C-alpha positions in Angstrom: 13.7 13.8 -8.1 11.3 11.8 -10.3 14.2 10.4 -12.3 16.0 9.4 -9.1 12.9 7.6 -7.8 12.5 5.8 -11.1 16.2 4.6 -11.0 15.7 3.4 -7.4 12.6 1.4 -8.5 14.5 -0.1 -11.4 17.4 -1.2 -9.1 15.0 -2.9 -6.7 13.4 -4.8 -9.5 16.7 -5.9 -10.9 18.0 -7.1 -7.5 14.8 -9.2 -7.1 15.7 -11.0 -10.4 19.4 -11.7 -9.7 22.5 -10.4 -7.8 23.6 -7.1 -9.2 27.1 -5.7 -9.3 27.8 -2.0 -9.1 29.0 -2.0 -12.7 25.8 -3.7 -13.9 23.7 -1.2 -11.9 25.5 1.7 -13.5 25.2 0.3 -17.0 21.5 -0.5 -16.7 20.7 2.9 -15.4 23.0 4.7 -17.8 24.8 6.6 -15.0 28.2 6.9 -13.5 29.2 4.3 -10.9 29.3 7.0 -8.2 25.6 7.9 -8.9 24.6 4.2 -8.9 26.5 3.7 -5.6 24.7 6.6 -3.9 21.3 5.1 -4.9 22.3 1.6 -3.7 23.6 3.0 -0.4 20.3 4.8 0.2 18.3 1.6 -0.6 20.6 -0.4 1.6 20.0 1.9 4.5 16.3 1.3 4.1 17.0 -2.5 3.8 15.4 -2.4 0.3 18.5 -4.0 -1.0 21.3 -5.9 0.7 25.0 -6.1 -0.1 26.4 -9.6 -0.1 29.9 -10.7 0.9 30.8 -11.0 -2.8 30.0 -7.3 -3.3 26.8 -7.8 -5.3 23.4 -6.4 -4.3 20.3 -8.5 -3.8 16.7 -7.9 -2.8 16.4 -6.8 0.8 14.1 -7.7 3.7 12.7 -4.2 4.1 10.3 -4.6 1.2 9.2 -8.0 2.3 8.4 -6.7 5.7 6.5 -3.7 4.3 4.4 -6.0 2.1 3.7 -8.3 5.0 2.7 -5.4 7.1 0.4 -4.0 4.4 -1.2 -7.4 3.9 -1.5 -8.0 7.6 -3.2 -4.7 8.1 -5.8 -5.4 5.5 -6.4 -8.9 6.7 -6.6 -7.9 10.3 -9.2 -5.2 9.8 -11.3 -7.4 7.6 -11.3 -10.3 10.1 -11.7 -8.1 13.1 -14.5 -5.8 11.8 -17.6 -7.9 12.7 -16.2 -8.7 16.1 -15.4 -5.1 16.9 -18.9 -4.0 16.0 -20.4 -6.7 18.1 -18.3 -5.7 21.0 -19.4 -2.1 20.6 -23.1 -3.1 20.7 -22.5 -5.3 23.7 -20.7 -2.7 25.8 -22.1 0.5 24.5 -18.6 2.0 24.4 -16.1 3.0 21.7 -14.0 0.2 20.5 -10.5 0.6 19.0 -8.2 -1.8 17.0 -4.5 -0.8 17.0 -1.7 -2.6 15.2 2.0 -2.7 15.5 3.4 -1.3 12.2 7.1 -0.7 12.0 8.2 1.5 14.9 4.6 2.7 15.7 1.3 1.4 17.0 -1.4 2.7 14.7 -5.2 2.8 15.1 -6.5 0.8 12.1 -10.2 0.7 13.0 -12.6 2.4 15.4 -16.2 1.9 16.2 -17.6 5.0 17.9 -20.1 5.0 20.7 -23.2 7.2 20.2 -23.5 7.6 24.0 -22.0 11.0 24.4 -21.8 13.0 21.1 -20.9 16.2 22.8 -17.3 15.0 23.6 -15.4 13.2 20.9 -12.5 11.0 21.6 -9.2 12.3 20.1 -8.3 8.9 18.5 -8.4 8.7 14.7 -7.9 5.8 12.2 -4.4 6.1 10.9 -3.1 8.0 13.8 -0.2 6.7 15.9 -0.9 5.8 19.5 1.1 7.1 22.5 3.0 3.9 23.1 3.7 4.5 26.8 0.4 6.3 27.7 -2.3 4.0 26.2 -3.8 0.7 27.0 -3.3 -0.7 23.5 0.3 0.5 23.5 1.1 -1.1 26.8 -0.6 -4.4 26.1 1.4 -4.8 22.8 4.7 -3.7 24.4 4.2 -6.1 27.3 4.2 -9.1 24.9 7.1 -8.2 22.7 10.6 -9.5 23.0 13.1 -7.4 24.9 14.8 -6.5 21.6 11.6 -5.4 20.0 10.5 -3.4 23.1 13.8 -1.6 23.2 13.5 -0.7 19.5 10.1 0.8 19.9 10.9 2.7 23.1 14.1 4.1 21.7 11.8 6.5 19.8 9.8 7.5 22.8 10.0 10.7 24.8 8.6 10.0 28.2 6.3 13.0 28.3 4.1 13.4 31.4 0.7 14.1 29.8 -1.3 13.9 33.1 -0.8 13.0 36.7 -1.2 9.3 36.0 1.2 9.1 33.1 4.1 6.6 33.5 6.8 9.1 32.6 9.9 7.0 33.0 11.2 3.7 31.7 11.4 2.1 35.2 7.7 2.7 36.0 6.6 1.6 32.6 8.6 -1.7 32.8 7.0 -2.5 36.2 3.6 -1.9 34.7 4.4 -4.0 31.6 5.4 -6.9 33.9 1.9 -6.7 35.5 0.2 -6.5 32.1 2.1 -9.6 30.8 1.1 -11.6 33.9 -2.6 -10.8 33.8 -3.0 -10.4 30.0 -4.7 -7.0 29.8 -3.8 -3.3 30.2 -5.6 -0.1 31.3 -5.3 3.5 30.5 -6.3 5.5 33.7 -6.4 8.9 32.0 -2.7 8.7 31.2 -2.8 10.7 28.0 -6.1 12.5 28.3 -7.2 12.8 31.8 -10.9 12.3 31.0 -10.4 9.1 28.9 -10.4 5.6 30.4 -9.6 2.5 28.5 -9.0 -1.3 28.9 -7.2 -3.4 26.2 -6.4 -7.0 25.4 -3.8 -8.5 22.9 -4.5 -10.0 19.5 -2.1 -12.8 18.4 -1.3 -14.1 14.9 -0.9 -17.7 13.7 2.6 -17.8 15.3 1.2 -16.7 18.7 2.9 -13.3 18.5 1.0 -10.2 19.7 0.6 -8.0 16.7 -2.3 -5.8 17.7 -4.7 -4.9 20.5 -8.4 -4.3 20.9 -9.8 -1.9 23.5 -13.0 -0.5 25.0 -12.8 3.2 25.7 -15.0 5.8 27.4 -14.9 9.2 28.8 -14.9 9.2 32.6 -18.4 10.9 32.9 -19.8 7.9 31.0 -17.9 5.0 32.6 -15.2 4.8 35.2 -12.1 2.6 34.8 -13.7 0.1 37.2 -16.8 0.0 35.1 -14.8 -0.6 32.0 -13.0 -3.5 33.7 -16.4 -5.2 34.1 -16.4 -5.5 30.3 -13.1 -7.6 30.4 -14.8 -11.0 29.8 -16.4 -9.6 26.6 -13.1 -7.9 25.6 -11.1 -11.1 26.2 -13.6 -13.1 24.2 -13.4 -10.6 21.3 -9.6 -10.6 21.2 -9.6 -14.4 21.3 -12.1 -14.6 18.4 -10.0 -12.2 16.3 -6.8 -14.1 17.1 -8.6 -17.4 16.0 -9.5 -15.7 12.7 -5.8 -15.0 12.2 -5.0 -18.7 12.8 -4.0 -18.6 16.5 -4.9 -21.7 18.5 -6.6 -20.6 21.7 -5.0 -20.9 25.1 -6.8 -20.4 28.4 -7.7 -16.7 29.0 -6.2 -14.8 32.0 -8.5 -14.3 34.9 -10.0 -10.8 34.5 -10.5 -10.6 38.3 -6.7 -11.0 39.0 
């Protein structure tokens, strides 16, 4: 296994330097063409290499995308951190930062509220979000292209977690239309019945929504309506983080709409 991984790494490096033929790949690795071809096919499936019309192999877009995601994740958390902590102090509630990474939306930061230590929120940094049953998931989905949205939702099983879960694509699409119009999303106990949440989008320098910030509380601490009262602070926070990422501000949606 280790030898196969080493061979794959060597091939990726070589394709980054120049187009590589199958014969060259086999010669460099010291293996039969069939072995080199199997490795190249595996790398091609992952988009780590790409086969050209001339039959050679070149460096693929998959690794570029991975590096951009990794750099984006580090930059996002670094830029967002002081704003998230300020928002937690201002609202008194738990604050989450979630980022679109590949086919998932991942919690990349969390600032806990000390308000109610007896009940801990189930969210964890590094854990994937329920895309269709979370405020951060819905606010990101609502601002994606149709192609990107279809790609993410193709992996989703529309499980009904609670009585308020949007458990089919039609209901979710109707809600995403409303979210896109008003610029924020809610989670009315849709994954965990006792958890309420409001989220707003974060945009990068191109204006694309790549992440979301949310304010979350258990229902005995704050109702959904009470969390909505924090929308001006939440919208301001997401705008500040977006500016840190190079986005030029546009007028914020009306939180009362």
